[in-house]
C-alpha positions in Angstrom: 98.6 32.6 -85.1 100.3 34.8 -83.4 98.5 38.1 -82.4 99.9 40.6 -85.5 98.4 37.8 -87.9 95.0 37.8 -86.0 95.5 41.6 -86.0 96.1 41.3 -89.7 93.1 39.8 -90.9 90.4 41.5 -88.8 88.5 44.6 -90.1 89.1 46.1 -86.4 92.7 46.7 -84.8 92.5 46.4 -81.4 95.1 44.7 -79.2 94.2 45.0 -76.4 90.7 43.1 -76.7 92.3 40.6 -79.2 94.4 39.5 -77.2 92.1 39.1 -74.1 89.8 37.3 -76.2 92.8 35.2 -77.5 93.7 34.2 -73.3 89.5 33.3 -72.5 90.4 31.2 -75.0 92.8 29.4 -74.0 91.0 29.3 -70.4 88.4 28.0 -72.0 90.2 25.3 -74.1 89.6 26.5 -77.3 93.1 27.3 -77.9 96.1 26.7 -76.8 98.8 28.7 -76.6 102.3 27.4 -78.9 106.0 28.3 -78.5 107.6 27.8 -81.5 110.9 29.9 -80.5 110.3 32.8 -82.2 109.5 36.6 -80.6 105.6 36.3 -80.3 103.5 33.3 -79.1 101.5 31.6 -81.4 97.7 30.2 -81.3 96.4 27.1 -82.7 92.8 25.8 -82.2 92.3 22.6 -80.1 91.4 19.5 -81.9 89.7 16.4 -80.4 92.7 15.8 -78.5 92.0 17.7 -75.8 89.9 18.0 -73.0 88.7 20.8 -70.7 92.1 21.8 -68.3 94.4 18.9 -70.2 95.4 20.0 -73.5 97.0 17.4 -75.5 100.9 17.5 -75.8 102.1 16.8 -79.1 104.9 18.3 -81.2 105.0 21.2 -83.9 106.2 21.6 -86.9 108.0 24.8 -87.6 109.0 25.6 -91.6 111.8 27.9 -91.2 110.6 29.2 -94.9 107.2 30.6 -94.7 107.1 30.5 -91.2 103.9 29.0 -90.6 103.4 26.6 -87.4 101.6 22.9 -87.7 99.8 20.8 -85.2 101.2 17.6 -85.1 98.4 15.8 -83.2 98.9 12.2 -84.0 102.0 12.1 -82.6 102.3 12.9 -78.7 105.1 13.7 -76.0 106.5 11.8 -73.2 108.7 12.6 -70.6 110.1 9.4 -69.3 112.9 10.5 -66.5 112.6 14.4 -64.3 114.4 14.8 -61.6 112.3 15.1 -57.9 113.2 18.6 -57.5 111.8 19.9 -60.2 108.3 21.4 -60.8 107.5 21.1 -64.8 104.8 23.6 -65.5 104.5 22.7 -69.4 106.5 21.0 -72.2 106.7 21.6 -76.2 108.8 20.1 -79.1 109.4 22.4 -82.0 110.4 20.2 -85.1 112.2 23.0 -87.2 112.6 22.5 -90.9 110.9 23.0 -94.7 106.3 22.4 -95.2 105.1 20.1 -98.1 104.9 23.6 -100.3 108.6 25.1 -99.3 109.9 22.0 -99.6 108.7 21.9 -103.4 110.2 25.2 -104.5 
């Protein structure tokens, strides 16, 4: 969910407090950030595959119709070769298409 989606579901709407809480959850390895190519980051609950300080690196599926982004926990991403002079901070893979619900319509 994005910050705006979370904000819309809460009875109190203090954007700064929600954002700080999300950052606290992220730093505590309860959630991870997903950048699906949209304007804002989305947040997802960590699964049992994530451990403290070491989130599982997995692809995400983004539905082009309903705009949902889902974790594909059962698959991992492996980068085989990065030039020695490069410094990698993170990496991701977004699969775009239609989710099962939207594909049926």
